[in-house]
N, C-alpha and C positions, 0 to 999 in steps of 0.2 A: 490571548497574544504572547502571555509571557511562556506557556509551554510551546509555541511555535519557536521564539526566539531559543528556547533553551534547547530544542531538539538541532536548530542549525547550528549552533554554537558548537555541540557535541559534535554533530557532523564534519564541521572544518576542523577540530580537535584532530580526530581520525585519519584527516585527511592531512593534515600537517605531519603528523606520527608516520605514515605512510611515506611524506615524500622525504623524510629525514634519513631511512634506511637505504642505502645506496646497492642494497643487493637486489631489490624488489622493484621492477619498474611500472610503477602506477600511472594510471591512464584514467579517466571518467567517461562515462557516458550518460547523454541526455536523453531523455525518450518519453515522448505523450506517450500515454497509454489510456486503454479502455478497460477495465475490470469487470466483467457481469459480474455482481452479487448482490447480498442484500445487507447494505445499501450498494449501488453502482458506483465506479469511480469513472472519473474523467479529470486527469491530471498530470502531471510530469514527474518522472521517475529520476532522480540521478544516483549514478554506480559507480564507487571508487573501487577500481580493481586494482589488488597487491601485487598479482601476478603468482607465480609459482610459489606456494608457502612451503611445501615439503617434498619437491622434486617431482610431482606429480599434481596436476590438477591446479586451480586457481582460486583465489578467496575474495570476496567482495563487500562492501558496506554498502548498505543499501538507504535514501530518503526518500519516501515517495509522500509529494503533496498533493490533494486531488479534491474538486469539488464532488459532493457525494448526493447521490438522490434515492428516494427511498418511497415504497408506497405501503402504507399503513394500510392494514383491513380489520374490522371487527365488525360482525352481525351486519354483513350486507353493506355496511359502510367503508369507503375508501377516501383516502385522503394523501396527496404528494408532498413530500418534503424535500428539502434541501438546505446543505450545510458544507461541513469541512471535513477530511480525515487524513489523518497524518500516520505513517507508518516507517519506522526505524529498523532496520535490522540487517541479517548478512546472508551471503549467499557462497555457495563451495561449489566450484566446477569438478567434474571428475576425470575427465580426461585433459584438458586443454586448459590455459591461464585464463581465457576470458571469453570462453566460447562453448558450446556443444550441451550435454546434458547438466543441470544442475540440480541443486536443492538449497530452497532458502526457508527461513523463518522470520517474522515480523513482530516488533510491538507494533498496536496500533489503539488509536485515539479515533472516535468519529461522533459528531454532535451533528446531526440532522432537524430542523427546527419546521414545523407545520403551523400553516395558518390558513381556515378554509373559510367561505362565508356563505354560510346555507339558511336560506328562509328569512333572512336578516339578524341571523345568530352569527358571531363570530368564534370560531375553534381554532385555539392557539394549543402547542405543545411540543414539547423537546424531545428526542429521545437521542441517549449518550451511550457510548459503550466503552472499556478498554478490553484490548485482546493481546494476549501473551503468547499463544498458542495460532499458530494460523501456518503449516508447512504447506510447503508448495514445491512442485515440480515443476521442470519446464524445459527446454532446448533455444537455445539463443544461435541461431542462424548468422555467420557473418557476411558480407558481401563485401571483399574488398578490405581493404584497412580499416573504413570508417564506419561502416555502415549494418545495422544490426536488425533482425526480425526476431521478435522472442515470445512466442506462444507459452501459454502457462497453465496449470489448471491446481486446485488444490482444496483446503478447505481450511473454516476458521471460527473456532470457539469465542465466544464474548461473555464479557461478565457485563453486564446491563446493570447504567446507573437508575435509580428511579427518576420514572418519566415525569413530568410534568406536565400541566395542561388537561387535554383527554385523552395523551396518552399513557397505556398502558403495557408494560413490557411483558406480560402474561400474554399478547396477542403477537410477540415475534419469536420468532425461534432463536435458540442460544448457538445452532450450529449452523452455518452459511456455505454452500459450495461455491467456489471462486474458478473462474474462466477468465484468463485476460488475454491482451497483446499488447506488445509494445514495438514500437519502431525506431531505432536511436539510431544517434550520432558520436562514434567517439573521438576524443579531444585526445 
């Protein structure tokens, strides 16, 4: 809980700094999103756009909070787990202040818990990871002033924490492809 609170406070500080600068017009986009990856994400994305920073393109801060699901497979055995994923990062638009082609990178932390009962035996475990390298490219389509659709593709490299219970990180790849979609509303 402390990590979530710290990330939210950091995002709010970034928001306050952006609003102090009169030369930049800030706006925020809230988007439910789905990210097909390992683990998969179902969550909310908050994008604070600062506008045109250097004359062309735009810059944004990203906070994503999601419910994560993952399938753990080893030796023909399969278990499904769920937990949470938090990502904080930045996005840069190439041509417009808040739409079009962009590149993005986020810091991420995920914690997925597993619990299966098989033959009267309960198997529990936890998979945790941290990532600072998750480059993503996408295109944000704007419909009118407020609505957007944002498909993206990328890759993520994770630093895996020691697994607990029956989870062994040797059976989880450190690289994961990422394919996502967001549907947003800008305030």
